[in-house]
C-alpha positions as a Markdown table, in Angstrom:
| # | Residue | x | y | z |
|---|---|---|---|---|
| 1 | Met | 19.7 | -18.7 | 5.2 |
| 2 | Met | 19.0 | -15.1 | 4.6 |
| 3 | Arg | 15.1 | -13.9 | 4.8 |
| 4 | Gly | 13.4 | -11.2 | 3.3 |
| 5 | Tyr | 10.7 | -9.5 | 5.5 |
| 6 | Val | 8.1 | -7.1 | 3.9 |
| 7 | Phe | 6.1 | -5.6 | 6.6 |
| 8 | Asp | 2.8 | -3.7 | 6.3 |
| 9 | Leu | 2.5 | -0.7 | 8.6 |
| 10 | Asp | -1.0 | 0.2 | 9.6 |
| 11 | Gly | -2.3 | -2.4 | 12.0 |
| 12 | Thr | 0.9 | -4.3 | 11.6 |
| 13 | Ile | 3.8 | -1.9 | 13.0 |
| 14 | Tyr | 1.7 | 0.3 | 14.6 |
| 15 | Leu | -2.3 | 1.3 | 14.9 |
| 16 | Gly | -2.8 | 5.1 | 14.5 |
| 17 | Glu | -0.3 | 6.9 | 16.8 |
| 18 | Lys | 0.5 | 3.8 | 18.7 |
| 19 | Ala | 3.1 | 1.2 | 18.2 |
| 20 | Ile | 2.4 | -2.3 | 18.3 |
| 21 | Glu | 4.2 | -3.7 | 21.7 |
| 22 | Gly | 7.3 | -5.5 | 20.7 |
| 23 | Ala | 7.5 | -4.6 | 17.3 |
| 24 | Ala | 10.7 | -2.4 | 17.5 |
| 25 | Asp | 12.5 | -5.2 | 19.1 |
| 26 | Thr | 11.6 | -7.7 | 16.7 |
| 27 | Leu | 12.6 | -5.4 | 13.7 |
| 28 | His | 16.0 | -5.0 | 15.7 |
| 29 | Val | 16.6 | -8.7 | 16.2 |
| 30 | Leu | 15.9 | -9.3 | 12.6 |
| 31 | Lys | 18.5 | -6.8 | 11.3 |
| 32 | Gln | 20.8 | -7.9 | 13.4 |
| 33 | Arg | 20.9 | -11.6 | 12.5 |
| 34 | Gly | 21.2 | -10.5 | 8.9 |
| 35 | Asp | 17.6 | -10.3 | 7.5 |
| 36 | Lys | 16.3 | -7.9 | 4.8 |
| 37 | Val | 13.6 | -5.6 | 6.1 |
| 38 | Ile | 11.5 | -3.6 | 3.7 |
| 39 | Phe | 8.2 | -1.5 | 4.9 |
| 40 | Leu | 5.5 | -1.6 | 2.4 |
| 41 | Ser | 2.5 | 0.6 | 3.1 |
| 42 | Asn | -0.6 | 1.2 | 0.9 |
| 43 | Asn | -1.4 | 4.2 | 2.9 |
| 44 | Pro | -1.1 | 7.1 | 0.5 |
| 45 | Leu | -2.0 | 9.9 | 3.2 |
| 46 | Tyr | 1.8 | 9.9 | 4.1 |
| 47 | Ser | 5.3 | 10.6 | 2.1 |
| 48 | Arg | 8.1 | 8.2 | 2.6 |
| 49 | Tyr | 9.8 | 11.0 | 4.8 |
| 50 | Asp | 6.7 | 10.7 | 6.9 |
| 51 | Leu | 6.7 | 7.0 | 7.4 |
| 52 | Gln | 10.4 | 7.1 | 8.1 |
| 53 | Lys | 9.9 | 9.6 | 11.1 |
| 54 | Lys | 6.7 | 8.1 | 12.2 |
| 55 | Leu | 8.8 | 4.8 | 12.6 |
| 56 | Ala | 11.5 | 6.6 | 14.4 |
| 57 | Ala | 9.1 | 8.0 | 16.8 |
| 58 | Phe | 8.4 | 4.5 | 17.8 |
| 59 | Gly | 12.1 | 3.5 | 18.1 |
| 60 | Ile | 12.5 | 1.7 | 14.7 |
| 61 | Asp | 15.7 | 2.7 | 12.7 |
| 62 | Ala | 14.3 | 2.3 | 8.9 |
| 63 | Lys | 16.5 | 3.6 | 6.2 |
| 64 | Phe | 14.8 | 5.6 | 3.3 |
| 65 | Asp | 15.5 | 2.9 | 0.7 |
| 66 | Glu | 13.6 | 0.5 | 3.0 |
| 67 | Ile | 10.6 | 2.0 | 2.9 |
| 68 | Tyr | 7.9 | 2.0 | 0.0 |
| 69 | Asn | 4.3 | 2.9 | -0.2 |
| 70 | Ser | 1.6 | 3.0 | -2.8 |
| 71 | Asn | 2.3 | 6.5 | -4.2 |
| 72 | Tyr | 6.0 | 5.9 | -4.9 |
| 73 | Ile | 5.3 | 2.3 | -6.7 |
| 74 | Leu | 2.5 | 4.1 | -8.5 |
| 75 | Ser | 5.0 | 7.0 | -9.7 |
| 76 | Leu | 7.7 | 4.5 | -10.7 |
| 77 | Tyr | 5.2 | 2.8 | -12.7 |
| 78 | Leu | 3.6 | 5.9 | -14.5 |
| 79 | Lys | 7.2 | 7.4 | -15.1 |
| 80 | Gln | 8.0 | 4.2 | -17.1 |
| 81 | Lys | 4.4 | 4.1 | -18.9 |
| 82 | Leu | 3.8 | 7.9 | -19.9 |
| 83 | Glu | 4.4 | 9.4 | -23.4 |
| 84 | Val | 6.3 | 12.6 | -23.3 |
| 85 | Asp | 3.3 | 14.8 | -23.8 |
| 86 | Asp | 0.6 | 12.8 | -21.5 |
| 87 | Lys | -0.7 | 14.6 | -18.6 |
| 88 | Val | -2.4 | 13.3 | -15.3 |
| 89 | Trp | -5.2 | 14.3 | -13.3 |
| 90 | Val | -5.0 | 13.5 | -9.7 |
| 91 | Leu | -7.7 | 12.7 | -7.1 |
| 92 | Gly | -6.0 | 12.3 | -4.0 |
| 93 | Glu | -3.9 | 14.4 | -1.3 |
| 94 | Trp | -0.6 | 16.5 | -1.3 |
| 95 | Pro | 1.7 | 13.3 | -0.4 |
| 96 | Leu | 0.6 | 11.8 | -3.9 |
| 97 | Phe | 1.0 | 15.3 | -5.8 |
| 98 | Gln | 4.4 | 15.6 | -4.4 |
| 99 | Glu | 5.5 | 11.8 | -5.1 |
| 100 | Leu | 4.4 | 12.6 | -8.7 |
| 101 | Gln | 6.2 | 15.7 | -9.1 |
| 102 | Asn | 9.6 | 14.2 | -7.4 |
| 103 | His | 9.2 | 12.0 | -10.7 |
| 104 | Ser | 8.6 | 14.9 | -13.3 |
| 105 | Ile | 5.2 | 13.6 | -14.0 |
| 106 | Ser | 3.1 | 16.3 | -15.7 |
| 107 | Ile | -0.1 | 17.2 | -13.7 |
| 108 | Thr | -2.9 | 18.7 | -14.9 |
| 109 | His | -5.8 | 20.6 | -12.9 |
| 110 | Asn | -8.4 | 19.9 | -15.9 |
| 111 | Pro | -9.6 | 16.4 | -16.3 |
| 112 | Met | -10.4 | 17.1 | -19.6 |
| 113 | Asp | -7.0 | 17.4 | -20.7 |
| 114 | Ala | -5.8 | 14.1 | -18.7 |
| 115 | Asp | -4.5 | 11.3 | -20.5 |
| 116 | Tyr | -4.3 | 9.2 | -17.2 |
| 117 | Val | -6.5 | 9.7 | -13.9 |
| 118 | Val | -5.0 | 8.6 | -10.7 |
| 119 | Ile | -7.5 | 7.8 | -8.0 |
| 120 | Ser | -6.4 | 7.9 | -4.3 |
| 121 | Trp | -7.6 | 8.3 | -0.9 |
| 122 | Asp | -9.2 | 11.9 | -0.3 |
| 123 | Arg | -10.6 | 13.1 | 2.6 |
| 124 | Asp | -12.0 | 15.8 | 0.9 |
| 125 | Phe | -14.1 | 13.7 | -1.8 |
| 126 | Thr | -17.1 | 15.5 | -3.1 |
| 127 | Tyr | -19.5 | 14.9 | -5.9 |
| 128 | Val | -17.6 | 17.7 | -7.8 |
| 129 | Lys | -14.5 | 15.3 | -8.0 |
| 130 | Leu | -16.4 | 12.4 | -8.8 |
| 131 | His | -18.1 | 14.0 | -11.7 |
| 132 | Gln | -14.6 | 15.3 | -12.9 |
| 133 | Ala | -13.4 | 11.9 | -12.8 |
| 134 | Phe | -16.3 | 10.7 | -14.5 |
| 135 | Arg | -15.9 | 13.3 | -17.5 |
| 136 | Ala | -12.3 | 12.1 | -17.8 |
| 137 | Trp | -13.5 | 8.8 | -18.2 |
| 138 | Glu | -15.8 | 9.7 | -21.0 |
| 139 | Ile | -12.9 | 10.9 | -23.1 |
| 140 | Gly | -11.2 | 8.1 | -22.6 |
| 141 | Ala | -8.5 | 8.8 | -20.0 |
| 142 | Glu | -6.9 | 5.7 | -18.4 |
| 143 | Phe | -7.3 | 5.1 | -14.7 |
| 144 | Ile | -5.2 | 3.9 | -12.0 |
| 145 | Ala | -5.3 | 3.8 | -8.3 |
| 146 | Thr | -3.2 | 3.7 | -5.8 |
| 147 | Asn | -4.5 | 0.9 | -3.5 |
| 148 | Pro | -7.7 | -1.0 | -3.1 |
| 149 | Asp | -8.3 | -0.9 | 0.3 |
| 150 | Arg | -11.7 | -0.3 | 1.4 |
| 151 | Thr | -11.0 | 0.9 | 5.0 |
| 152 | Cys | -7.7 | 1.6 | 6.9 |
| 153 | Pro | -7.3 | 0.7 | 10.5 |
| 154 | Ser | -6.7 | 3.2 | 13.2 |
| 155 | Asp | -6.9 | 3.5 | 17.0 |
| 156 | Thr | -10.5 | 4.9 | 16.9 |
| 157 | Gly | -11.7 | 2.2 | 14.4 |
| 158 | Pro | -11.5 | 1.7 | 10.7 |
| 159 | Leu | -11.6 | 4.6 | 8.1 |
| 160 | Pro | -12.9 | 4.7 | 4.6 |
| 161 | Asp | -9.9 | 4.4 | 2.4 |
| 162 | Cys | -9.2 | 4.5 | -1.4 |
| 163 | Gly | -11.4 | 1.6 | -2.2 |
| 164 | Ala | -14.2 | 3.3 | -1.0 |
| 165 | Ile | -13.6 | 6.1 | -3.7 |
| 166 | Ile | -12.9 | 3.5 | -6.4 |
| 167 | Gly | -16.5 | 2.0 | -5.5 |
| 168 | Ala | -18.1 | 5.5 | -6.3 |
| 169 | Ile | -16.3 | 5.7 | -9.6 |
| 170 | Glu | -17.1 | 2.4 | -10.7 |
| 171 | Gly | -20.7 | 2.8 | -9.8 |
| 172 | Ala | -20.7 | 5.7 | -12.0 |
| 173 | Thr | -18.7 | 4.3 | -14.9 |
| 174 | Gly | -20.0 | 0.7 | -14.7 |
| 175 | Glu | -16.5 | -0.2 | -15.2 |
| 176 | Ala | -13.9 | -1.9 | -12.8 |
| 177 | Ile | -10.8 | 0.1 | -12.3 |
| 178 | Gln | -8.0 | -2.6 | -12.9 |
| 179 | Asn | -4.7 | -1.1 | -12.7 |
| 180 | Ile | -4.0 | -0.7 | -9.1 |
| 181 | Ala | -0.3 | 0.2 | -8.0 |
| 182 | Gly | -0.4 | -1.0 | -4.4 |
| 183 | Lys | -0.7 | -4.5 | -2.6 |
| 184 | Pro | -1.8 | -7.0 | -3.7 |
| 185 | Ser | -0.7 | -6.0 | -7.5 |
| 186 | Ser | 1.8 | -7.3 | -9.5 |
| 187 | Ile | 3.0 | -4.0 | -9.8 |
| 188 | Ala | 4.0 | -3.7 | -6.4 |
| 189 | Val | 5.3 | -7.3 | -6.2 |
| 190 | Asn | 7.9 | -6.5 | -8.9 |
| 191 | Val | 9.1 | -3.6 | -7.2 |
| 192 | Ile | 9.8 | -5.4 | -4.1 |
| 193 | Gln | 11.0 | -8.7 | -5.2 |
| 194 | Gln | 13.6 | -6.9 | -7.0 |
| 195 | Ala | 14.6 | -4.9 | -3.9 |
| 196 | Leu | 14.8 | -7.9 | -1.9 |
| 197 | Asp | 16.6 | -9.9 | -4.5 |
| 198 | Leu | 16.0 | -13.2 | -2.8 |
| 199 | Pro | 14.2 | -16.6 | -4.1 |
| 200 | Gln | 10.5 | -16.2 | -3.4 |
| 201 | Ala | 10.8 | -18.9 | -0.9 |
| 202 | Ser | 12.7 | -16.9 | 1.3 |
| 203 | Cys | 10.4 | -13.8 | 1.2 |
| 204 | Tyr | 8.0 | -13.1 | 4.1 |
| 205 | Met | 4.9 | -11.1 | 4.1 |
| 206 | Val | 3.5 | -9.8 | 7.3 |
| 207 | Gly | 0.3 | -7.9 | 7.4 |
| 208 | Asp | -2.9 | -7.6 | 9.1 |
| 209 | Arg | -5.5 | -7.8 | 5.9 |
| 210 | Leu | -6.2 | -10.8 | 4.0 |
| 211 | Glu | -7.3 | -9.4 | 0.8 |
| 212 | Thr | -3.8 | -7.5 | 0.3 |
| 213 | Asp | -1.1 | -8.7 | 2.4 |
| 214 | Ile | -1.9 | -12.3 | 2.4 |
| 215 | Ala | -3.4 | -12.6 | -1.0 |
| 216 | Met | -0.2 | -10.8 | -2.4 |
| 217 | Ala | 1.9 | -13.2 | -0.4 |
| 218 | Asn | 0.1 | -16.5 | -1.5 |
| 219 | Phe | -0.3 | -15.5 | -5.0 |
| 220 | His | 3.5 | -14.9 | -5.5 |
| 221 | Arg | 4.6 | -17.8 | -3.4 |
| 222 | Trp | 5.9 | -15.8 | -0.7 |
| 223 | Asn | 5.6 | -17.1 | 3.0 |
| 224 | Ser | 2.2 | -15.2 | 4.2 |
| 225 | Ile | 1.9 | -14.4 | 8.0 |
| 226 | Leu | -1.3 | -12.5 | 9.3 |
| 227 | Val | -1.2 | -10.8 | 12.7 |
| 228 | Leu | -4.2 | -10.1 | 14.5 |
| 229 | Thr | -3.5 | -6.3 | 15.7 |
| 230 | Gly | -5.3 | -4.6 | 12.6 |
| 231 | Val | -8.5 | -5.3 | 10.7 |
| 232 | Thr | -8.6 | -9.0 | 10.7 |
| 233 | Ser | -10.5 | -11.0 | 13.7 |
| 234 | Glu | -9.2 | -14.5 | 14.7 |
| 235 | Glu | -12.8 | -15.9 | 13.6 |
| 236 | Leu | -12.3 | -14.3 | 10.1 |
| 237 | Ala | -8.5 | -15.5 | 9.8 |
| 238 | Tyr | -9.5 | -19.2 | 10.1 |
| 239 | Ser | -13.1 | -18.9 | 7.9 |
| 240 | His | -11.9 | -16.9 | 5.1 |
| 241 | Thr | -11.0 | -18.4 | 1.6 |
| 242 | Ile | -7.7 | -16.5 | 1.6 |
| 243 | Lys | -5.7 | -18.7 | 4.0 |
| 244 | Pro | -2.3 | -17.4 | 5.5 |
| 245 | Asp | 0.5 | -19.5 | 6.2 |
| 246 | Tyr | 0.7 | -18.4 | 9.5 |
| 247 | Val | -1.3 | -16.3 | 12.1 |
| 248 | Leu | 0.0 | -14.5 | 14.8 |
| 249 | Asn | -1.6 | -12.5 | 17.6 |
| 250 | Ser | 1.0 | -9.8 | 16.7 |
| 251 | Val | 4.5 | -9.4 | 15.4 |
| 252 | Glu | 6.0 | -9.7 | 18.8 |
| 253 | Glu | 5.6 | -13.5 | 18.0 |
| 254 | Leu | 7.4 | -13.3 | 14.6 |
| 255 | Leu | 10.8 | -14.6 | 15.9 |
| 256 | Ser | 9.1 | -17.9 | 17.0 |
| 257 | Ile | 8.6 | -18.9 | 13.1 |
């Protein structure tokens, strides 16, 4: 029976600028035997074109329509939700702005004009930007974030991610940001489930993070596969309340399942 595999990228297929050993060969075998493969990244710092080029550099042939990220999913969601005159203020980096523009979403540079505020990973995050987001909240703007990840794995160690910025904003407003486009949200699952077009029991999520990759798979009754090449240690994998169906040292072992 055909399977559908959804692969996280950072910490699963590669770590920073280094490919995970055996990843390219494993993906090649899956495609050769007729399984569906989708790549799903919460990382908002790259466009889908950037991700395609990065995978190609590691010897992985990924079609553009196989690549999904939190920027793209958020843009699809907002495009359906926005009224004609709604404006969006963005706290994030250029790939997010670019994706929103690709979907003809109206962006304002004045937070006081915003109907929606998009929160993302911003490596130039400042107190000024925090204050701007707070002012938009005061006038009733609706908030949505690209992804909840507190950190992102890299070959030099974890990096503060969008979740850290969400925490700063929630600390100021006293309200949780409920709408999040990336993993583990139902927004992301609905997009990917439609793309796979397979029964839930035939869907496999492969990732390195319990709170996003594994939580999403478990909640939506996909098969969950944790790899230990990213942010999760073996000790945490077996002690955490979120339990994967499988724990692998790396994606290289996937073909044994």
